[in-house]
mmJSON file of the N, C-alpha and C atoms, coordinates in Angstrom:
{"data_MODEL":{"atom_site":{
"group_PDB":["ATOM","ATOM","ATOM","ATOM","ATOM","ATOM","ATOM","ATOM","ATOM","ATOM","ATOM","ATOM","ATOM","ATOM","ATOM","ATOM","ATOM","ATOM","ATOM","ATOM","ATOM","ATOM","ATOM","ATOM","ATOM","ATOM","ATOM","ATOM","ATOM","ATOM","ATOM","ATOM","ATOM","ATOM","ATOM","ATOM","ATOM","ATOM","ATOM","ATOM","ATOM","ATOM","ATOM","ATOM","ATOM","ATOM","ATOM","ATOM","ATOM","ATOM","ATOM","ATOM","ATOM","ATOM","ATOM","ATOM","ATOM","ATOM","ATOM","ATOM","ATOM","ATOM","ATOM","ATOM","ATOM","ATOM","ATOM","ATOM","ATOM","ATOM","ATOM","ATOM","ATOM","ATOM","ATOM","ATOM","ATOM","ATOM","ATOM","ATOM","ATOM","ATOM","ATOM","ATOM","ATOM","ATOM","ATOM","ATOM","ATOM","ATOM","ATOM","ATOM","ATOM","ATOM","ATOM","ATOM","ATOM","ATOM","ATOM","ATOM","ATOM","ATOM","ATOM","ATOM","ATOM","ATOM","ATOM","ATOM","ATOM","ATOM","ATOM","ATOM","ATOM","ATOM","ATOM","ATOM","ATOM","ATOM","ATOM","ATOM","ATOM","ATOM","ATOM","ATOM","ATOM","ATOM","ATOM","ATOM","ATOM","ATOM","ATOM","ATOM","ATOM","ATOM","ATOM","ATOM","ATOM","ATOM","ATOM","ATOM","ATOM","ATOM","ATOM","ATOM","ATOM","ATOM","ATOM","ATOM","ATOM","ATOM","ATOM","ATOM","ATOM","ATOM","ATOM","ATOM","ATOM","ATOM","ATOM","ATOM","ATOM","ATOM","ATOM","ATOM","ATOM","ATOM","ATOM","ATOM","ATOM","ATOM","ATOM","ATOM","ATOM","ATOM","ATOM","ATOM","ATOM","ATOM","ATOM","ATOM","ATOM","ATOM","ATOM","ATOM","ATOM","ATOM","ATOM","ATOM","ATOM","ATOM","ATOM","ATOM","ATOM","ATOM","ATOM","ATOM","ATOM","ATOM"],
"id":[1,2,3,4,5,6,7,8,9,10,11,12,13,14,15,16,17,18,19,20,21,22,23,24,25,26,27,28,29,30,31,32,33,34,35,36,37,38,39,40,41,42,43,44,45,46,47,48,49,50,51,52,53,54,55,56,57,58,59,60,61,62,63,64,65,66,67,68,69,70,71,72,73,74,75,76,77,78,79,80,81,82,83,84,85,86,87,88,89,90,91,92,93,94,95,96,97,98,99,100,101,102,103,104,105,106,107,108,109,110,111,112,113,114,115,116,117,118,119,120,121,122,123,124,125,126,127,128,129,130,131,132,133,134,135,136,137,138,139,140,141,142,143,144,145,146,147,148,149,150,151,152,153,154,155,156,157,158,159,160,161,162,163,164,165,166,167,168,169,170,171,172,173,174,175,176,177,178,179,180,181,182,183,184,185,186,187,188,189,190,191,192,193,194,195,196,197,198],
"type_symbol":["N","C","C","N","C","C","N","C","C","N","C","C","N","C","C","N","C","C","N","C","C","N","C","C","N","C","C","N","C","C","N","C","C","N","C","C","N","C","C","N","C","C","N","C","C","N","C","C","N","C","C","N","C","C","N","C","C","N","C","C","N","C","C","N","C","C","N","C","C","N","C","C","N","C","C","N","C","C","N","C","C","N","C","C","N","C","C","N","C","C","N","C","C","N","C","C","N","C","C","N","C","C","N","C","C","N","C","C","N","C","C","N","C","C","N","C","C","N","C","C","N","C","C","N","C","C","N","C","C","N","C","C","N","C","C","N","C","C","N","C","C","N","C","C","N","C","C","N","C","C","N","C","C","N","C","C","N","C","C","N","C","C","N","C","C","N","C","C","N","C","C","N","C","C","N","C","C","N","C","C","N","C","C","N","C","C","N","C","C","N","C","C","N","C","C","N","C","C"],
"label_atom_id":["N","CA","C","N","CA","C","N","CA","C","N","CA","C","N","CA","C","N","CA","C","N","CA","C","N","CA","C","N","CA","C","N","CA","C","N","CA","C","N","CA","C","N","CA","C","N","CA","C","N","CA","C","N","CA","C","N","CA","C","N","CA","C","N","CA","C","N","CA","C","N","CA","C","N","CA","C","N","CA","C","N","CA","C","N","CA","C","N","CA","C","N","CA","C","N","CA","C","N","CA","C","N","CA","C","N","CA","C","N","CA","C","N","CA","C","N","CA","C","N","CA","C","N","CA","C","N","CA","C","N","CA","C","N","CA","C","N","CA","C","N","CA","C","N","CA","C","N","CA","C","N","CA","C","N","CA","C","N","CA","C","N","CA","C","N","CA","C","N","CA","C","N","CA","C","N","CA","C","N","CA","C","N","CA","C","N","CA","C","N","CA","C","N","CA","C","N","CA","C","N","CA","C","N","CA","C","N","CA","C","N","CA","C","N","CA","C","N","CA","C","N","CA","C","N","CA","C","N","CA","C"],
"label_alt_id":[null,null,null,null,null,null,null,null,null,null,null,null,null,null,null,null,null,null,null,null,null,null,null,null,null,null,null,null,null,null,null,null,null,null,null,null,null,null,null,null,null,null,null,null,null,null,null,null,null,null,null,null,null,null,null,null,null,null,null,null,null,null,null,null,null,null,null,null,null,null,null,null,null,null,null,null,null,null,null,null,null,null,null,null,null,null,null,null,null,null,null,null,null,null,null,null,null,null,null,null,null,null,null,null,null,null,null,null,null,null,null,null,null,null,null,null,null,null,null,null,null,null,null,null,null,null,null,null,null,null,null,null,null,null,null,null,null,null,null,null,null,null,null,null,null,null,null,null,null,null,null,null,null,null,null,null,null,null,null,null,null,null,null,null,null,null,null,null,null,null,null,null,null,null,null,null,null,null,null,null,null,null,null,null,null,null,null,null,null,null,null,null,null,null,null,null,null,null],
"label_comp_id":["MET","MET","MET","SER","SER","SER","ASN","ASN","ASN","PRO","PRO","PRO","PHE","PHE","PHE","TYR","TYR","TYR","PRO","PRO","PRO","ALA","ALA","ALA","LEU","LEU","LEU","ILE","ILE","ILE","GLN","GLN","GLN","LYS","LYS","LYS","LEU","LEU","LEU","SER","SER","SER","GLN","GLN","GLN","GLY","GLY","GLY","LEU","LEU","LEU","GLN","GLN","GLN","ARG","ARG","ARG","THR","THR","THR","GLY","GLY","GLY","LEU","LEU","LEU","GLN","GLN","GLN","SER","SER","SER","LEU","LEU","LEU","LEU","LEU","LEU","PHE","PHE","PHE","ASN","ASN","ASN","ILE","ILE","ILE","THR","THR","THR","LYS","LYS","LYS","GLY","GLY","GLY","SER","SER","SER","ASN","ASN","ASN","ILE","ILE","ILE","GLU","GLU","GLU","GLU","GLU","GLU","GLN","GLN","GLN","LEU","LEU","LEU","SER","SER","SER","ALA","ALA","ALA","LEU","LEU","LEU","ARG","ARG","ARG","ARG","ARG","ARG","TYR","TYR","TYR","ASN","ASN","ASN","VAL","VAL","VAL","ASP","ASP","ASP","ALA","ALA","ALA","VAL","VAL","VAL","ILE","ILE","ILE","VAL","VAL","VAL","ILE","ILE","ILE","SER","SER","SER","ALA","ALA","ALA","THR","THR","THR","MET","MET","MET","LEU","LEU","LEU","SER","SER","SER","GLY","GLY","GLY","ALA","ALA","ALA","THR","THR","THR","LEU","LEU","LEU","HIS","HIS","HIS","TRP","TRP","TRP","ALA","ALA","ALA"],
"label_asym_id":["A","A","A","A","A","A","A","A","A","A","A","A","A","A","A","A","A","A","A","A","A","A","A","A","A","A","A","A","A","A","A","A","A","A","A","A","A","A","A","A","A","A","A","A","A","A","A","A","A","A","A","A","A","A","A","A","A","A","A","A","A","A","A","A","A","A","A","A","A","A","A","A","A","A","A","A","A","A","A","A","A","A","A","A","A","A","A","A","A","A","A","A","A","A","A","A","A","A","A","A","A","A","A","A","A","A","A","A","A","A","A","A","A","A","A","A","A","A","A","A","A","A","A","A","A","A","A","A","A","A","A","A","A","A","A","A","A","A","A","A","A","A","A","A","A","A","A","A","A","A","A","A","A","A","A","A","A","A","A","A","A","A","A","A","A","A","A","A","A","A","A","A","A","A","A","A","A","A","A","A","A","A","A","A","A","A","A","A","A","A","A","A","A","A","A","A","A","A"],
"label_entity_id":["1","1","1","1","1","1","1","1","1","1","1","1","1","1","1","1","1","1","1","1","1","1","1","1","1","1","1","1","1","1","1","1","1","1","1","1","1","1","1","1","1","1","1","1","1","1","1","1","1","1","1","1","1","1","1","1","1","1","1","1","1","1","1","1","1","1","1","1","1","1","1","1","1","1","1","1","1","1","1","1","1","1","1","1","1","1","1","1","1","1","1","1","1","1","1","1","1","1","1","1","1","1","1","1","1","1","1","1","1","1","1","1","1","1","1","1","1","1","1","1","1","1","1","1","1","1","1","1","1","1","1","1","1","1","1","1","1","1","1","1","1","1","1","1","1","1","1","1","1","1","1","1","1","1","1","1","1","1","1","1","1","1","1","1","1","1","1","1","1","1","1","1","1","1","1","1","1","1","1","1","1","1","1","1","1","1","1","1","1","1","1","1","1","1","1","1","1","1"],
"label_seq_id":[1,1,1,2,2,2,3,3,3,4,4,4,5,5,5,6,6,6,7,7,7,8,8,8,9,9,9,10,10,10,11,11,11,12,12,12,13,13,13,14,14,14,15,15,15,16,16,16,17,17,17,18,18,18,19,19,19,20,20,20,21,21,21,22,22,22,23,23,23,24,24,24,25,25,25,26,26,26,27,27,27,28,28,28,29,29,29,30,30,30,31,31,31,32,32,32,33,33,33,34,34,34,35,35,35,36,36,36,37,37,37,38,38,38,39,39,39,40,40,40,41,41,41,42,42,42,43,43,43,44,44,44,45,45,45,46,46,46,47,47,47,48,48,48,49,49,49,50,50,50,51,51,51,52,52,52,53,53,53,54,54,54,55,55,55,56,56,56,57,57,57,58,58,58,59,59,59,60,60,60,61,61,61,62,62,62,63,63,63,64,64,64,65,65,65,66,66,66],
"pdbx_PDB_ins_code":[null,null,null,null,null,null,null,null,null,null,null,null,null,null,null,null,null,null,null,null,null,null,null,null,null,null,null,null,null,null,null,null,null,null,null,null,null,null,null,null,null,null,null,null,null,null,null,null,null,null,null,null,null,null,null,null,null,null,null,null,null,null,null,null,null,null,null,null,null,null,null,null,null,null,null,null,null,null,null,null,null,null,null,null,null,null,null,null,null,null,null,null,null,null,null,null,null,null,null,null,null,null,null,null,null,null,null,null,null,null,null,null,null,null,null,null,null,null,null,null,null,null,null,null,null,null,null,null,null,null,null,null,null,null,null,null,null,null,null,null,null,null,null,null,null,null,null,null,null,null,null,null,null,null,null,null,null,null,null,null,null,null,null,null,null,null,null,null,null,null,null,null,null,null,null,null,null,null,null,null,null,null,null,null,null,null,null,null,null,null,null,null,null,null,null,null,null,null],
"Cartn_x":[0.823,0.002,0.875,2.178,3.043,3.167,2.783,2.779,1.566,1.781,0.664,-0.366,-0.054,-0.947,-2.053,-1.757,-2.665,-3.93,-3.885,-5.101,-6.103,-5.597,-6.509,-7.132,-6.355,-6.779,-7.86,-7.578,-8.531,-9.824,-9.748,-10.937,-11.806,-11.216,-11.98,-12.566,-11.766,-12.278,-13.471,-13.372,-14.424,-15.694,-15.515,-16.639,-17.37,-16.578,-17.16,-17.91,-17.393,-18.018,-19.366,-19.338,-20.541,-21.639,-21.263,-22.276,-22.95,-22.349,-22.946,-23.592,-23.632,-24.199,-23.283,-21.986,-21.055,-20.223,-19.562,-18.696,-17.266,-16.323,-14.938,-14.503,-13.535,-12.895,-11.402,-10.74,-9.273,-8.43,-7.491,-6.418,-5.157,-4.463,-3.182,-2.083,-1.373,-0.355,0.994,1.531,2.738,3.983,5.019,6.265,6.764,7.16,7.654,6.523,5.29,4.18,4.153,3.559,3.444,2.172,2.426,1.349,0.401,0.95,0.075,-0.874,-0.37,-1.235,-2.337,-1.998,-2.973,-4.052,-3.624,-4.623,-5.518,-4.948,-5.785,-6.83,-6.462,-7.39,-8.634,-8.438,-9.636,-10.795,-10.45,-11.495,-12.502,-12.149,-13.074,-14.202,-14.0,-14.958,-15.914,-15.784,-16.684,-16.862,-15.786,-15.846,-16.148,-16.744,-17.089,-15.876,-14.96,-13.854,-12.679,-11.477,-10.294,-9.567,-9.237,-8.417,-7.093,-5.971,-4.696,-3.943,-3.608,-2.811,-1.464,-0.422,0.834,1.989,2.941,4.196,5.183,4.859,5.69,5.13,5.967,5.512,5.116,3.913,3.457,3.347,3.605,3.518,2.076,1.816,0.487,0.007,0.916,0.565,0.087,0.714,0.304,-1.131,-1.412,-2.703,-3.794,-3.481,-4.471,-5.583,-6.794,-7.948,-8.789,-8.453,-9.178,-10.257],
"Cartn_y":[-1.2,-0.02,1.256,1.112,2.281,2.888,2.149,2.712,3.631,4.905,5.836,5.454,4.589,4.16,3.254,2.445,1.417,1.938,2.902,3.379,3.934,4.687,5.222,4.112,3.174,2.016,1.208,0.898,0.199,0.989,2.272,3.054,3.001,3.168,3.116,1.751,0.689,-0.692,-0.918,-0.509,-0.707,0.051,1.267,2.069,1.393,0.866,0.188,-1.082,-1.807,-2.981,-2.64,-1.649,-1.229,-0.794,-0.143,0.281,-0.877,-2.016,-3.23,-4.141,-3.658,-4.409,-5.415,-5.291,-6.19,-5.476,-6.194,-5.618,-6.156,-5.41,-5.862,-6.327,-7.222,-7.74,-7.618,-6.841,-6.538,-7.405,-8.094,-8.819,-8.066,-7.495,-6.869,-7.858,-8.424,-9.411,-8.654,-8.603,-7.856,-8.636,-7.869,-8.477,-9.49,-10.668,-11.688,-12.743,-12.395,-13.329,-14.458,-15.535,-16.653,-16.407,-16.031,-15.666,-16.8,-18.008,-19.151,-19.408,-19.248,-19.455,-18.395,-17.167,-16.078,-16.28,-16.684,-16.891,-18.091,-19.101,-20.203,-19.821,-18.867,-18.372,-17.723,-17.208,-16.532,-17.552,-18.809,-19.826,-19.861,-19.519,-19.535,-18.474,-17.498,-16.435,-16.673,-17.796,-18.12,-16.923,-16.367,-15.208,-15.662,-14.724,-15.0,-14.798,-13.917,-13.606,-13.065,-13.151,-12.642,-11.768,-10.546,-9.664,-9.461,-9.82,-9.706,-8.479,-7.6,-6.418,-6.595,-6.831,-7.134,-6.506,-5.998,-5.476,-6.58,-7.815,-8.967,-9.895,-10.542,-11.464,-12.77,-13.211,-14.497,-15.556,-16.755,-17.844,-18.195,-18.822,-19.305,-20.342,-21.126,-22.175,-21.498,-20.383,-19.699,-19.115,-18.604,-18.001,-18.95,-20.202,-21.205,-21.312,-21.115,-21.145,-22.338,-23.463,-24.731,-24.982],
"Cartn_z":[-0.018,0.001,-0.009,0.005,0.025,-1.355,-2.345,-3.762,-3.873,-4.236,-4.283,-5.335,-6.28,-7.295,-6.776,-5.798,-5.279,-4.614,-3.698,-3.079,-4.114,-5.064,-6.104,-6.959,-7.292,-8.112,-7.374,-6.072,-5.279,-5.05,-4.9,-4.703,-6.005,-7.18,-8.398,-8.614,-8.371,-8.491,-7.575,-6.297,-5.308,-5.728,-6.247,-6.655,-7.858,-8.739,-9.968,-9.531,-8.643,-8.162,-7.461,-6.61,-5.917,-6.797,-7.945,-8.876,-9.54,-9.573,-10.134,-9.031,-7.808,-6.713,-6.032,-6.313,-5.706,-4.648,-3.799,-2.76,-2.902,-2.374,-2.441,-1.059,-1.04,0.154,-0.116,0.712,0.489,1.37,0.749,1.448,1.068,2.036,1.792,2.287,1.296,1.63,1.754,2.903,3.145,2.664,2.412,1.96,2.982,2.434,3.249,3.653,3.412,3.698,2.64,3.019,2.127,1.219,-0.033,-0.931,-1.188,-1.374,-1.617,-0.448,0.76,1.93,1.985,1.701,1.716,0.64,-0.552,-1.615,-1.268,-0.621,-0.161,0.817,1.7,2.75,2.109,0.909,0.274,0.001,-0.122,-0.409,0.706,1.937,3.104,2.91,2.099,1.949,0.788,0.052,-1.028,-1.984,-2.449,-3.332,-4.779,-5.552,-6.952,-7.907,-7.466,-8.305,-7.47,-7.988,-7.313,-8.274,-7.872,-8.673,-7.928,-8.561,-7.916,-8.449,-7.625,-8.013,-7.287,-8.062,-7.483,-8.267,-7.43,-8.028,-8.2,-7.707,-7.811,-8.841,-9.674,-10.64,-9.896,-10.24,-9.631,-10.717,-10.361,-11.322,-11.572,-12.707,-13.047,-12.035,-11.523,-10.53,-9.258,-8.869,-7.658,-7.802,-9.006,-9.265,-9.662,-9.85,-10.251,-9.213,-9.601,-8.681,-9.009,-8.313,-8.628,-7.615],
"occupancy":[1.0,1.0,1.0,1.0,1.0,1.0,1.0,1.0,1.0,1.0,1.0,1.0,1.0,1.0,1.0,1.0,1.0,1.0,1.0,1.0,1.0,1.0,1.0,1.0,1.0,1.0,1.0,1.0,1.0,1.0,1.0,1.0,1.0,1.0,1.0,1.0,1.0,1.0,1.0,1.0,1.0,1.0,1.0,1.0,1.0,1.0,1.0,1.0,1.0,1.0,1.0,1.0,1.0,1.0,1.0,1.0,1.0,1.0,1.0,1.0,1.0,1.0,1.0,1.0,1.0,1.0,1.0,1.0,1.0,1.0,1.0,1.0,1.0,1.0,1.0,1.0,1.0,1.0,1.0,1.0,1.0,1.0,1.0,1.0,1.0,1.0,1.0,1.0,1.0,1.0,1.0,1.0,1.0,1.0,1.0,1.0,1.0,1.0,1.0,1.0,1.0,1.0,1.0,1.0,1.0,1.0,1.0,1.0,1.0,1.0,1.0,1.0,1.0,1.0,1.0,1.0,1.0,1.0,1.0,1.0,1.0,1.0,1.0,1.0,1.0,1.0,1.0,1.0,1.0,1.0,1.0,1.0,1.0,1.0,1.0,1.0,1.0,1.0,1.0,1.0,1.0,1.0,1.0,1.0,1.0,1.0,1.0,1.0,1.0,1.0,1.0,1.0,1.0,1.0,1.0,1.0,1.0,1.0,1.0,1.0,1.0,1.0,1.0,1.0,1.0,1.0,1.0,1.0,1.0,1.0,1.0,1.0,1.0,1.0,1.0,1.0,1.0,1.0,1.0,1.0,1.0,1.0,1.0,1.0,1.0,1.0,1.0,1.0,1.0,1.0,1.0,1.0,1.0,1.0,1.0,1.0,1.0,1.0],
"B_iso_or_equiv":[0.0,0.0,0.0,0.0,0.0,0.0,0.0,0.0,0.0,0.0,0.0,0.0,0.0,0.0,0.0,0.0,0.0,0.0,0.0,0.0,0.0,0.0,0.0,0.0,0.0,0.0,0.0,0.0,0.0,0.0,0.0,0.0,0.0,0.0,0.0,0.0,0.0,0.0,0.0,0.0,0.0,0.0,0.0,0.0,0.0,0.0,0.0,0.0,0.0,0.0,0.0,0.0,0.0,0.0,0.0,0.0,0.0,0.0,0.0,0.0,0.0,0.0,0.0,0.0,0.0,0.0,0.0,0.0,0.0,0.0,0.0,0.0,0.0,0.0,0.0,0.0,0.0,0.0,0.0,0.0,0.0,0.0,0.0,0.0,0.0,0.0,0.0,0.0,0.0,0.0,0.0,0.0,0.0,0.0,0.0,0.0,0.0,0.0,0.0,0.0,0.0,0.0,0.0,0.0,0.0,0.0,0.0,0.0,0.0,0.0,0.0,0.0,0.0,0.0,0.0,0.0,0.0,0.0,0.0,0.0,0.0,0.0,0.0,0.0,0.0,0.0,0.0,0.0,0.0,0.0,0.0,0.0,0.0,0.0,0.0,0.0,0.0,0.0,0.0,0.0,0.0,0.0,0.0,0.0,0.0,0.0,0.0,0.0,0.0,0.0,0.0,0.0,0.0,0.0,0.0,0.0,0.0,0.0,0.0,0.0,0.0,0.0,0.0,0.0,0.0,0.0,0.0,0.0,0.0,0.0,0.0,0.0,0.0,0.0,0.0,0.0,0.0,0.0,0.0,0.0,0.0,0.0,0.0,0.0,0.0,0.0,0.0,0.0,0.0,0.0,0.0,0.0,0.0,0.0,0.0,0.0,0.0,0.0],
"pdbx_formal_charge":[null,null,null,null,null,null,null,null,null,null,null,null,null,null,null,null,null,null,null,null,null,null,null,null,null,null,null,null,null,null,null,null,null,null,null,null,null,null,null,null,null,null,null,null,null,null,null,null,null,null,null,null,null,null,null,null,null,null,null,null,null,null,null,null,null,null,null,null,null,null,null,null,null,null,null,null,null,null,null,null,null,null,null,null,null,null,null,null,null,null,null,null,null,null,null,null,null,null,null,null,null,null,null,null,null,null,null,null,null,null,null,null,null,null,null,null,null,null,null,null,null,null,null,null,null,null,null,null,null,null,null,null,null,null,null,null,null,null,null,null,null,null,null,null,null,null,null,null,null,null,null,null,null,null,null,null,null,null,null,null,null,null,null,null,null,null,null,null,null,null,null,null,null,null,null,null,null,null,null,null,null,null,null,null,null,null,null,null,null,null,null,null,null,null,null,null,null,null],
"auth_seq_id":[1,1,1,2,2,2,3,3,3,4,4,4,5,5,5,6,6,6,7,7,7,8,8,8,9,9,9,10,10,10,11,11,11,12,12,12,13,13,13,14,14,14,15,15,15,16,16,16,17,17,17,18,18,18,19,19,19,20,20,20,21,21,21,22,22,22,23,23,23,24,24,24,25,25,25,26,26,26,27,27,27,28,28,28,29,29,29,30,30,30,31,31,31,32,32,32,33,33,33,34,34,34,35,35,35,36,36,36,37,37,37,38,38,38,39,39,39,40,40,40,41,41,41,42,42,42,43,43,43,44,44,44,45,45,45,46,46,46,47,47,47,48,48,48,49,49,49,50,50,50,51,51,51,52,52,52,53,53,53,54,54,54,55,55,55,56,56,56,57,57,57,58,58,58,59,59,59,60,60,60,61,61,61,62,62,62,63,63,63,64,64,64,65,65,65,66,66,66],
"auth_comp_id":["MET","MET","MET","SER","SER","SER","ASN","ASN","ASN","PRO","PRO","PRO","PHE","PHE","PHE","TYR","TYR","TYR","PRO","PRO","PRO","ALA","ALA","ALA","LEU","LEU","LEU","ILE","ILE","ILE","GLN","GLN","GLN","LYS","LYS","LYS","LEU","LEU","LEU","SER","SER","SER","GLN","GLN","GLN","GLY","GLY","GLY","LEU","LEU","LEU","GLN","GLN","GLN","ARG","ARG","ARG","THR","THR","THR","GLY","GLY","GLY","LEU","LEU","LEU","GLN","GLN","GLN","SER","SER","SER","LEU","LEU","LEU","LEU","LEU","LEU","PHE","PHE","PHE","ASN","ASN","ASN","ILE","ILE","ILE","THR","THR","THR","LYS","LYS","LYS","GLY","GLY","GLY","SER","SER","SER","ASN","ASN","ASN","ILE","ILE","ILE","GLU","GLU","GLU","GLU","GLU","GLU","GLN","GLN","GLN","LEU","LEU","LEU","SER","SER","SER","ALA","ALA","ALA","LEU","LEU","LEU","ARG","ARG","ARG","ARG","ARG","ARG","TYR","TYR","TYR","ASN","ASN","ASN","VAL","VAL","VAL","ASP","ASP","ASP","ALA","ALA","ALA","VAL","VAL","VAL","ILE","ILE","ILE","VAL","VAL","VAL","ILE","ILE","ILE","SER","SER","SER","ALA","ALA","ALA","THR","THR","THR","MET","MET","MET","LEU","LEU","LEU","SER","SER","SER","GLY","GLY","GLY","ALA","ALA","ALA","THR","THR","THR","LEU","LEU","LEU","HIS","HIS","HIS","TRP","TRP","TRP","ALA","ALA","ALA"],
"auth_asym_id":["A","A","A","A","A","A","A","A","A","A","A","A","A","A","A","A","A","A","A","A","A","A","A","A","A","A","A","A","A","A","A","A","A","A","A","A","A","A","A","A","A","A","A","A","A","A","A","A","A","A","A","A","A","A","A","A","A","A","A","A","A","A","A","A","A","A","A","A","A","A","A","A","A","A","A","A","A","A","A","A","A","A","A","A","A","A","A","A","A","A","A","A","A","A","A","A","A","A","A","A","A","A","A","A","A","A","A","A","A","A","A","A","A","A","A","A","A","A","A","A","A","A","A","A","A","A","A","A","A","A","A","A","A","A","A","A","A","A","A","A","A","A","A","A","A","A","A","A","A","A","A","A","A","A","A","A","A","A","A","A","A","A","A","A","A","A","A","A","A","A","A","A","A","A","A","A","A","A","A","A","A","A","A","A","A","A","A","A","A","A","A","A","A","A","A","A","A","A"],
"auth_atom_id":["N","CA","C","N","CA","C","N","CA","C","N","CA","C","N","CA","C","N","CA","C","N","CA","C","N","CA","C","N","CA","C","N","CA","C","N","CA","C","N","CA","C","N","CA","C","N","CA","C","N","CA","C","N","CA","C","N","CA","C","N","CA","C","N","CA","C","N","CA","C","N","CA","C","N","CA","C","N","CA","C","N","CA","C","N","CA","C","N","CA","C","N","CA","C","N","CA","C","N","CA","C","N","CA","C","N","CA","C","N","CA","C","N","CA","C","N","CA","C","N","CA","C","N","CA","C","N","CA","C","N","CA","C","N","CA","C","N","CA","C","N","CA","C","N","CA","C","N","CA","C","N","CA","C","N","CA","C","N","CA","C","N","CA","C","N","CA","C","N","CA","C","N","CA","C","N","CA","C","N","CA","C","N","CA","C","N","CA","C","N","CA","C","N","CA","C","N","CA","C","N","CA","C","N","CA","C","N","CA","C","N","CA","C","N","CA","C","N","CA","C","N","CA","C","N","CA","C","N","CA","C"],
"pdbx_PDB_model_num":[1,1,1,1,1,1,1,1,1,1,1,1,1,1,1,1,1,1,1,1,1,1,1,1,1,1,1,1,1,1,1,1,1,1,1,1,1,1,1,1,1,1,1,1,1,1,1,1,1,1,1,1,1,1,1,1,1,1,1,1,1,1,1,1,1,1,1,1,1,1,1,1,1,1,1,1,1,1,1,1,1,1,1,1,1,1,1,1,1,1,1,1,1,1,1,1,1,1,1,1,1,1,1,1,1,1,1,1,1,1,1,1,1,1,1,1,1,1,1,1,1,1,1,1,1,1,1,1,1,1,1,1,1,1,1,1,1,1,1,1,1,1,1,1,1,1,1,1,1,1,1,1,1,1,1,1,1,1,1,1,1,1,1,1,1,1,1,1,1,1,1,1,1,1,1,1,1,1,1,1,1,1,1,1,1,1,1,1,1,1,1,1,1,1,1,1,1,1]
}}}
């Protein structure tokens, strides 16, 4: 969240979702955290979609949502 681009992007994304009747759930994964673990935790929330905004390149295997 230290990148000044992220808050503005998240605000626009949230506003767009709300206009369509959807809500956003933000997970801020801090540097050094286990990304795979955090993405797995999202499954508990039964979300319809996941949008990943990352300054770090993630592998396709990491992002696979099975």
